N, C-alpha and C positions, 0 to 999 in steps of 0.2 A: 150618600155616596161620594167617594172622595177617587178620583182617578190618580193613579201612582205612574209617571212618568219619568225615565231615566235622563232625557235629554235637555229639560228646559229647566233653568235655574228658576225662573218664574213662578214653576210649581212651589220650590221650594219657600218663596215669598208668600204664597198662597196659605201654606201650611202655618207658616209664622204669623199671618194675619188671622188667620182661624184660631188659631190657638189664644191670639191676645182678645178675640170677641168672645170666647169663651169662658175667659178669663174674668170679664164684666159681669158675667151670670154666675152667681157662686153654684147654683144649681147644676150648672154644666161643666163647672169647674174640674170636678175628678175626670169625667169621662173627656174633656177636651185635652187633658195633660195625658190620659192614657194615649190618646190616637195619636197626640204630636210624638210622644217618646217611642212608639211603634214605628211610626213614619220613619223620625229620624234614624233608630235603630238600621230600619230597613234600606235608608239609603247610604249610611257608613258603611253596612256591608257589603253592597253592590259598588262601592265606589274605590274601597281599599282591601277587599279579598276578593278570591277568585271566585265567578260568578258561578254560581248552580243552575241557574234558570237559563232561558236559550238566551244568550246573548250577543252569539256568532250572527253575523250578517249573511245571508243567503248566498248572496253572489260570491263572497270570499269562501264560504263551505264548499260549493260546487268547485271554484278554483283550486282549492286544495283537494279535493278527490280527483279532479282531472290532474293535478302533479302526481297524486298517487299512482294513477294507471299509467302515465309517462316512465316514471323512472323505476317500477317494477323492484322495489328495494327489499333485499334480503339482507340476512346476517353474517356478518365474518366470523361471530362465534356463537356462543349458545346463548348470547343475550337476546332478549325479545326486539324486533324490529318494531321501529314507533309508530309506523303508518297501520300495524296492525288494528290498532283503537280507532282509527278513523273509519266512520260510518254516520249516516243521516240520524240515528237514535241517538246521538250523545252531543251535545252541543262542542261545536268546533274547537271553541275556546278553553275546551279541556281536554283536547286532544294532545297526546304526547309529543313533545317538541315544539307545540303551538303556543304562543300567549299574546292574548288580546290585551288591547286598552280597556282598562276597567269601566270607562265611562261612555266611551262610543263603539265597542266591540268590535274595532276594525282589526284586523291580524297587523302584529306590530314585530313579533319576533318570529322566527324559523329555525330550528336546530335539528338536522338529518344527519348529522356527519356519524362517526366511527362510534359503534362497528356496524353501524348501515352500510351497506355497499349496492352500487349498480352498475350496471355495464351498459349503460344508455347515456345518449347526449341530450342536453337541452334544445330545445327549437325556439326560434323568435316567436313562436305562438305560443309557449307554454303556458299554462295555467300559474307558473309562479310568477308572470309579469303583470297577472291581473289583481296581484296583491300590492295594488298602489302605494298603501299606507306603511310596507314594510320598513321598519328603523333597525333590526338586526338581522341578518342573513348567515347563518352558520352550517356550510357544507362541507367541512373539514373532514378529508380524508373518504368522501363517499364515492370515489372514483369516477367522476363524470368523465366522459369522454367527448371528442369532437370540440368544436371552437367555441370560443366564449360569444353567447349571441350579442348582438348589439343592443337588442332590447333591455339589457340590464341597466342601459342608460335612461330609462324611463322610471325605475323606482328612484325617482327624486328624493324620497325621505331619508333613504339609508344614511345611515351612520357607522354601519359595521358591517364589512364584507369577507368572507373568509371561503376561497375557493382552494384552498391549499391542499397538496396529498394526492393529488388526482391524476386525470392521464389527458388533460386539457392541451390541445394545438391550437395553432394558427397564432393569428397576431392579438395582442391586447389591444380591444376594440377603441377606437378614439371616444365614442360615445360614453367611456368612463369618465370623463371630463367633465358629464352632466351631475355628475353626484355630487354637489356641490355642499351636502352636508355631511359628506365622508369623513370620518374621524379616522378609520381604522381600515386598511386593505390589506389583505395576504392571497397573494397567487403563487407564493412558493411551490417547489416540487413539483412542477407540471411540465409539460413539454413546449413551451410558450416559445415564438419565434418573433422575428422582425423588432423593430426599433419600439423602445419606450414611448408612447405616444406626447405629443408635446403638451396635448390636453390636461395632462395630468396635473400640469400647474394652475390647473381653474380649483383646485381642492384645497381650499385656503382653510379648511378647517383641518385639514389632515394632521395626525400626531404621530401615525406608524405606517410606514411602508414598506412591504417585506414581498421582494420577487424573486429572491434567491432560488438557484436550482432549476433554470430554466435553459433557453438557449437563444437569449436576447443578444441583439448584435446593434452596432452601431454606437454613436455617442449618446452619453445622457443628456438630455435636452435640458437648454437653458431654463427652461420656464420652471424647472422644479426649484430654482432659488425664489420662486413664489410661495413655496410652502413654508411662511414663515411660523407656523404653529409645529412644524417637524419635531419630534424628539427621537425617532426611531428610524432607520433607512438600513434596509439590508438587499443590496444588489450582488451578493455573491453568488460564485459558480453560475455564471454567463460567459459571454463572448463579448462584454461591451471594451469599447475602445476608445483611444484618443485622450484629451485633457479631461482633467477634473474641472466641469465649469468654472467660470468666475463669479458666476451668481450663488455658488455654493455659500459665500462668504456672507450672504444674507439668511442663512438658517441659524440664525443666531439662539434657538432654544433646542438645537441638536445635541442630544447627548449619546446616542450610540452610532457609530457607522461603520458600515462592513462592506468594503468593495473587492474582498478576497476572492481568488482565482477567476481574474477576468484579463483584459488587455491594456488597462488604462496607463499611459507614459508620462504625463507630466501634470504640473500644477499642485502636488501635493503640500506646496507651501501655503497655501491659502488656507489649510487648516488650522494654521496656529492662531488666528483670530479668532475660532469656534470656542470661547471660554467655558461654555457648559459644556463641551464633548468630556464623556466619562470613559469611552471606549472608541479606539481607532484601530481598525484591520484594513489595511492596505496589501497584506501578504499576497504574493503570487500573482503579481503583475509583470509590466514591464520599464517599470520607473527607474530612471537612469540618473535623475539630478543628485546633488547633494543635499543634506538636511542641515543648512547653516542658519535657518532662522530660530530666533530666541523663543524657545518654547515653554518656557518657565511662567509664561502666563496663564496656561492651561491649569488653572488651579484644581480642576476638578477631576484632572484625568486620573483614571486607575489602570487602564491596559493601553499599550502602546505596540503594535505589532505590523512590521512592513517584511517580514522573513520573504525570502525568496522573490527577490527584485534586481535590480542591477543599480542601486544607491551608490552612491561614490563618496568622498572625501572623509573628513575626519568622523569621530565618536561624536555622535550630539550630545554633548556633556552638559546641556541645559535642562536634559530629560530629569538628571540627577538633583533638580533642584526643585522639584514637584513631590512635595510631602506625601500627596495622596496616591501617587503611584507604586502600582503592586506588581505588575509585570510590563516586562520590558523584552521583545524580540527583535532583533534586527538581523539574525541568521542568515545566511546563503545570500549574501551581497557582496559589494567589492569596497566597502569600507577600508581604510587604511589608517596607518600611524599607529602611534600607542592611545591605550586607553588612559583616560584622564578623571582621575576619580577626586580630583582637588574641590570641585564645587558641589559634591555631595552634602546634602541638607543634614542636620542632625538629628532631625524629628523624620529621618526615611522611612517608608512604609515598605519599601521595595521585597518582595518576596520571590521573583524569579527574575533571573536576568540570562539571557541567552544573545551572546555575539557570535555563535560559531559559524565555521564557514567564510570569513572574510578574509581580508589579507592585514590585520592588525599586527604590529610586531613590537619591538621593545621589550623591556621585563613588564612582569605583572606588578605593578605599584603596590607599596605597602598600604596607602590610603583605601583600598577595597575592604579593608575591615571597620571603615564606616558603616558600612552595608549593613549593620547589626541583626536587622531583622530577614536577611536572605537566606532564602531555603533553598533554593536549586540556582547554582552556577555553573554556565556553559561558555568556556572559551577555547573550544575544539576547533581543529582544523584552520589555524591561523600560523603566523611565524613569530610568536613570544619566545624570547629565550631567556637565559638566567635560571636562577633557582626557583623552585614552588616557594613562594613567600611564606615564611614563617608566620606571620599574623593572620593568615587564614583561620588559625585555631578560634580567632573572636568571633569568628560568624558562629555562635553556637546554635544557632536554629539550622543551620545547613543539613539537608539531608541528601540531596545529589550534589557533585563535584565531579565534573566532567573535562579536564584538562587535556584529553588526547589529542593526538595530531599537531604536534608544535615541537620546539627545539629545546624544551627545558632539558637543565642538566644537572649532575650533581645528586645529592642522594635526599630521599624523602624525607623531611623535617619531622622529628618525633613528636613535634608540639602536635601534628594532625590527630594524635589519639584524644585529644581533648575535643574533637568532634563527636559528642556522645551521640547524636541524633543521626548521624552520617549513614545512609542506606544504600548507596552507590557512589562507588569510586572508579573513574576511568582514567588512567594515568597511561594508556597505551601510546604506543608510536612516539616516543619521546627519545632523549639520550640519558635516562635517570640509570642509576648505576647503584652498586652496593649492594646493601640487605633490603630484603622486603620488609617494609613497615610491620612490627610485631603486632600492633594493634588490630591486625586483618584476622588473627586467631582470636582476640578477645573480647571482641566488640560483641554486643549483644542486640543491635540493629542492624549493621552491615549484613545485605543479603547479597549484593553483587560487588566484585573487587576484578576489576580489568587492569594487568600490568603488561601486556605484552609488548612486544616489539620494542625492546629497551635493553639493559645491558646490568641486569640486575643477575647476581652470581651466588647469592647465600642467602639462607634464611636465618642468620646470626644465630642466637643461642639457642638452646633445645627447645623446640616448640611446644607448646602446651596447649591444648586446645580448649577453650571456654565450655565448659558444658552444656550453657545456654547460648551460644553461638547459633546465627541462624543463616549461616554464608551458604548460598547455594549455587551461586555462579562464580568460579574463580579459573581466570585467563592468565594464566604465566607463561603463553608459547613466546617463540622468537625471542630467548634471554640467553645468557652464559651459564646457566646451572649445569653441575657437572656431579658425579658420582652416583651414588644408589638412587632408584625412586625412594621419595620418601615415603614410608610407611605411615607416618601419622597424619597422613592426608585422609585415611580410614576412619580417622575420629571426629572429621567434621561429618556429622550425621545427616544433615539437612542437605547436601550437596546434590544439587542435580545436573551440573554442567561442570566439567573438567577439561581444561586445557593445557598441556603441558609440552607440546608439540614444537619441534625445531629448537632442542635444547641438546644437551651432551649427558642426559640420563643413562645409566647401564645397568647392567645386572637383571634379574628378572622382572614382570610384574607383579605387584603383590597379590596374591590370592586374597587379601581382605577386602577387596574393592567388590567383591561379590557381596559384601554385607552392606554395601553402601545403596540401600534398598530404594533412594530417592533419584538415584543419578539415570539421567536422561541422555546425557552426552559424555562420553570420552573420548578423547584425543590425546594419543601419544605419537603421533606420527613426527617420523625423523628424528629418532634418537641413536642411540646405542642399546637398544634394550635386547636382552638373550632370553634364552630358557623357551619353555613352552608357553603358548597361548594359555591362560589359566582358566578356569570355569568362572566365568563373570555372570553367567544369567542362571538364576535359580528361580524356583516357580515365584510367579508373581513380580517378576523381573519390569522394570519401566524404561529399560536400556533401549533406546531408539535410535542411536547414530554411534558406531564402534570404528575407530580409524586409529589402525596400529602400526600402518604401513610404513616403509622405510626404515626396517629396524634390521634385527637378525633372530628373529625368532624361527623355532625349527617345530619338528614334529606334524601332528594333524589339526586340522580344525575342530574343536570341541563341537561335539554334537549338542552339547547342552547350550547353544546358540538358539536353540530351537525354543526354549523356554523364555527366550525376549519377544514375546507373540506381537509385539507392537515395532519390532525392529523395521526400520527404514533405510537405514545406510550401513553398508559395512562394507571396510577397505582393510585389505591385508596385502595390497601390494607391496613388492620388495622386500620380500623376506625369503627365507630358506623351507616354508611350510610343504612339506612332502606327503601328498593325499590324493585320492581319487576324487574325481568331481563331487561337490557334495549336495547329491539329488534332494536331501531331505531338506535343505533351503526352499525349496518349493512350497512347503508348508506353511511359510511365512508370508502370511495372505498381504501384508503392508510394505513387503520389501520393495523399495524402488532401486536402489542403487546398489551394484554389488561387483566389485572390483578384487579380482585375485591376480591382476598382472604380475609376470616377473616372479613366480615364485618355482615349485617343483611339482606343481599337480601334474597327474597323469592319466591316463586310460580316456575311454569314451564320456561324451556329455549326453549319451542319450541310453536309456535302460526302458524297454518298454512295461516293465513292471515297477519303476522307481521314478520316472520321469512326470512330472505334473507340470509342467510349464512354469511361467512365472508372470501370471495375469498383471501386478501391478508394476511390473519391472519398465524403467524409463532407460537406465542407463547400464549395462551390462559389460564390463571389461576384463577378458580371461587371456588376454594377449600372451605372446611369451611365456608359454608353459609348454608342457609335452603332451597336450590332449590330440588323441587319435580317434580314428573311424569315419564313418557317414553319418549324415543327418538325414531323416527320413523327410518326404516332401512337406508334411504337415506339422513340422518341428515346431514351428513358431505362430501355430494355429489358435495356442491360447495364450499368446504374450497381447492380450485385448489393450492395454494402458497404452501402447505403442500407436495405436488406432485411434487412441480416444484425444479430442481438442481440448486442451485444458483451458478452464475456465476459471479466472479468479472468483471464489468465494467471500465475497464482501470486502469492504474498504480495508480491513485490517488485515486482510491473508498477503502476506510477502511473494512477490514475483520469485523468491530465491527460494532453494532447499535451506530450510532452518530450523534449527531445534530450539525451541523459544528465542532468544537472542544471538545464537551461536550459529553462524553458517558454516554448512559442510563444503568440503573443497577437495580437490583429487586433481590428478593429474591424466591426460589424455592426449594422444597423437593426434591433433587436428588439423585438417588441412597439411598434413605432411609434416608438422611440426610437434615437437613434444612441448605441450600445451599446460600451464597452471592455472586451474580454473577455482581461482578464490571465491565466487560466487558461483551457483550452480542454479540457471534459470530452471524454473519449474516446467516448462514446456521442452526443455531438451530432451531429445529421444537418440540415444545413440548404442550401437553394437561394435563391440572390437574383439573378434576372433584371431587376430593376426598372429603370424610367429608360432603357431601349431603345426600339427601334421594331420588335417582334416584330409577327408579323402571322398569321392562319389561328387555326386550332384550337389549344385546348391539349391536349398529348399525352394519351390516355388511359391510356398507361403508366407515368404519374405514380403511378398508385394502386398499382403495384409498389413504391413504396418505402415500405413498412410502417413503417419506424422513423425515417423524416423527422419534424423537429421542426418546421421553420420553412419555410414557401413563400410567397415574395414575389415575384408576377409584376406589381406594379403597375406603372402608368404606361408601357403598351405600346400595340398596336393588335389585341390577341387580340379573335378574334371566335367567333361560336358559341355555345354552352352550356357551362355547367360541368360538367367529367365527372364522372358519378355516381362514377365510381372512387377520387375523394378521401376518400371514407367509409371506404375500406380502409385511409387512413393512420391507424392506432388511435393513434399517438402523437403526432399534431401538436398542436402548442402556439399556432401563429401563422399566420394564413392571410391575405393579402394581395393580392387580386385587383383592386383598387381603379383608376380611371383606365383600362380599356379599353372596347372595345366589346361586351361579353359580352351574353347575351339569354338567354329563357327563365326557367326556374326556379331557384331555389337547391335543389340536392339534400336532400330531406329526411332522407337517410342522414346529412349532415352533422350533424344535431342529437343523434347518437348518440356523436360524438367527445367522450369525457368529459374527456380533456385540453385540448381548445382552449378558452383563454382569452381570446385576441385576434382578432378577426374586422374584416375590412375590404371591404366589396363595394362601397363609394359609386362613385359617377359611371360606370354602366354603363347598359346598359337592360335590367335585370331586370325580372320581373314575377312575379305570384303570390305563394302564401301563406309567409311566412318560417318556417322550421321553428320548432316549439315546443319548447324546450328551454331547461334551466338555462344551456346555455353561451351560446345566442342571447339570452334574455331580460336576461343581464348586461351586454350590449355597450352601448355609446354608440350614442345615435341618430344620430350622425356617421356611423358605420359603414355605414347603408344608404343616405345622402342622396344625391340625384340619381339616384335609381330611381322614377320616378313612379308605375312600374306594381306597386309591392311593395306586398302586403296583411300587415296582422297586426301594425303597427309600433306600435299604440295604447299598449300596455304597455309597451314599449320607451322611446317618446317622449314617454309623459304626464307624466314629473317634470321640474321645472326643472333638475334639475342634469344632464339629459341634453342641455343646450343645446350642439350643436356648435362646440367650439372648436379646428379642427386646428391644429398645428404645421406649421412649415417643412417638416419632415420626412416630413409626413403628407399635405399637399394645397398645390399651387401658391397664392400668393398671389390671382391674380386669380379664383379660383375662389370664395373666400369672399363672392363679391356674387351667385354663382347662386342663384335663389328655389328655395326648397320648399315651396310652398305646402299639398300635401294633408297635409305633416305638420307645419310649425311656422312663424308667422307671424315671421319674420325682423324686419321693423319693431319690431313688441312687445319681441321680445327683445333689440333693439338697445337702445329706449328703457330698457326695465325692468332690465335688467342691464349695462348700458355700464361703468358703474364695476367691477364684478365681474369683466367679460371683460378690461378691461384690466388689473386686477391678476394674474389668472391667465396673462396672456400674459407679465408679466414675470418671474412666479416659475417659469413654465412654461421661458422660457430659459434659466433658471439652473440648470434639472435636465434640458435636452434632451440634455445628453451626461455620463453616468455610467460609473463602473468596475463589471463585472458580473463574479462568478464563476457558473458554470451548475453549481449543484450544492446537493445537499439533503444535509447530513448533520450529525449532533453533533460539536460541539468535540471531545468526547472520543475520536472515533472516527478522527481526522486527525491527520497529523503538523503540526506548527506551521508548516512553511512554507506549506500549505495554507488555514490561517484568515486573519485580519483582512479580514474580506469585502468590507464595503463600501469601505472606504479602497482597497485592494487593496494594503495594504501587508503 
C-alpha cells in the first residue's frame, strides 16, 4: 500500500528511498522501477498540467459559486458565458475563466471580462474577496456598477488587476495601497471621482498604472514618485490639475507618460531628466511655460506631444537632436519666433512634425530638407512669410503637407512635383499667385488639394488629366480665376468634392459634371455663371451638397434633383430662377438645408395633394421671393427634425454641417444683420419666410418646433393674433414678425423665453401690455415702433440710446418717416441726434455684413480648423 499525496515533498523522498530499497533486491527490482515510474509520472502530470482530478478547494469553489449568483453574468454577443460551466459536479479548477495553482489547488487567476456582462455591483462581502490567493483578476468590460469595495485591499497576493471599461463610480479606495505585490492596475474608462489616493505610492512593484477616462480631480500625489519600477502611466482624460509633482523625477524607468486632457499647469521641465521616456503626451492641458531645457538627453524618445496648451517661447530645437524621435506635435500653443532646423541630426527618423496654430514667423528655412524621413509636415496657422521653400522637394517620403493660413507669397515652386508620395496638399489662405501647379493633374498619389483664398489666376498650359489620377478633393475657391468654367474638371474621375466658389468664372455650368459619379459636394457659389442649372443628378448620384448661389442662373429648378436621394444641402440663393415652389423636394428624406432666397419663385408653398413636409429640415430660407397664400394650421406638423435635440454620434462626428472635410456655408439674416455663416452648427435650426406675400394666420403648429433658434416671418401680410404656442420654442433666439398685419396682444408667455435676444414686432397692429421680462426690457424701442396700441414701453423707450435707427435689412427706406407720436418725438430726435445718426448709419453700413460661426466653445476644445472666429479664416 502506497499513499499518494500532492502536498508533502517528504512523500517524494519516501518514494525515492522505496526505490533504493527495491533496487538492492533484484527480485523486486522490476516491480520497484515500475512503481517509481508510475508515481513520478503521476506527480509530474499533476504538477505541470491542468488537473483532471478534484484539485479545487471546497471553500474557494463555494466562493466562486457565490460570486456567480451575485453577478448574474450574461453575454453581450453570441459567445457563451464562462460561468455556465460552473457547477459542483466539475472540479472548479477546470471552470472557464478560472486557473488554479497546480500544486496547492488555490484559485490564483479569474478572468470574467468581455464578452461577459453584468448589471450589478460588488459588495464588500462578495465571494470574490474570499479568494485570498488571487494573483490575477481580469474583469475588463464586465460592466460592473457601484463603488470599488475597500475589500479589494484584502487580496494581498494580487499582481494584476483590471476593472476597466465598466460603470464604476465613487472614489478609488485607499485600501488599494495594501496591494503591495501589484504590478499592473487598470481602472480606466469608468466614472471614478475624487483624488488619486496617496496610498498608491505603496505599490512599489507597480509597472503599469492606467486611470484614464474617469473624473478624477485634484493634484497628483507626491507619493507616486515612490513607484520606481513604473514603466507606463496613463492619467489622461480626467480633471487633474496643479503642477507635475517634483517626485516624478524619481521615475527613472518610466517609458510612456500620458497626461492628456487634464488641467495641469506647470513643471513639465522635470521630464527632461527621465531618460527612459519613449512617449510623452502633455496635450490639452494648461501649461504656460517655455520649453527651454535641453531635451537631447532623452535618447529613447519616439513621440513628443504637447498640443493645445499655452506653451510660449522659441521652438525647442533640441528635440531635433534626438535620432529616435518620430513624432513631434507642438500645435495650438503660443510658441513664437523662427523655426530653427540647424540642429537637425543627420540620422533623424522624424516622420511627423506639427507646429500648426502658433505664432511662428520668418521664412521657412531651407535646412528643413534635412528631415529626409518626414512623412507629414504641418506649419499651418502661423505667420510664415516669403516663398514656399524649393528644398521641400527633398522630403521624398512626404505624404501630407499643410502650409495653410500663413503669409506665403509668390508662385508654387515646380519642384514640388518631385514629391511623388504626396497625398494631401493644403496651401489655402496665403498670398500665392500665378498658375496652379500642374502636378495636381498628373499625380497618381494626390487625393486632396486645397488652394483656396489665394490669388491664383490661371491653370497654365492646356490641362491633361492623368488617367490614373485619384484626386478626390479639389478646393480652388476664393481666387482670381476668370473665363469659362473649365470642362476638363469632368475628366477627374474620382472627384468627390469640388469648390470653385468666389471666383469670376462665367458662362454655363458644364453638363458633363453629371458624369462625375463620385461627386458628393459641388460649390460654385458667387461667380458669374449663367444659363440654366443643368441636370446634375442621374440615377444613383451621390451628390449631397450643391451650392450655386449668387450667380446669374435662370429657368426652373431641375426636377432631376430628386435623383440625388442623399441630398442634404441645396442653396440656389441670389439667382434669377423663376419657378413654383418645389414641393417634390419633400421626397428627399435627408434634406436638411434648403435656401431659395432672393430668386423669382412664386405661388403658394402649400398644396394639399403635393405637400409632404420636410421631416429632416433644419434650416429653410425662402425669403425675398413672390410666394403667396396662406399656411394651414398644421403646416409645420411634420417638420420633426426641428423639434429633435441634436446628439453628437461619436467623437469623430463634426459639430458642423460638413461633407467629408468640406464645410457647408450660407448667408442668413441673423438678428437683423445679413450674416455669412462660414460654418453651420449641426444644432442650428432656422426658418426664414420673410419678404414674400403670405397671408392668413401664422400656423399654430410652429410651436411644435421646440429646437428652433431663428424665426423670421417679416415683410408679409400675415393677419390674426401671434400664436401663443411660440412660447413653447424654448431655444428661440431671434423672432422677427415685423411688417405684417398682426393684431391682438403679444403673448405674455414669450417673456419666459430666456434665450430670446432679438425681437422685432414693429409695424403691425398690436396692442396691450408688452411682456415684462429681461428679454423684452433689453430690446431697442424700434422693435415695437408702428404699434400705437402697445403699452408698457416707457422703460424701453425712455433712454436716448434707444432712438430707432433701422438698417436696410430691417426696414424699407420709406418707413423711416412714419410718425410714432405716443412713443417718441421724431422731430426732436432728428434735431438733437442728427449728426450722431448720420455717423451711426455710416458705421452701421460697414458692419451690415460680417462672417459668423454659430458656436460657443473654448478654443482649447476645438480642432484648429474650427477656430479663427470673427475672420472666418
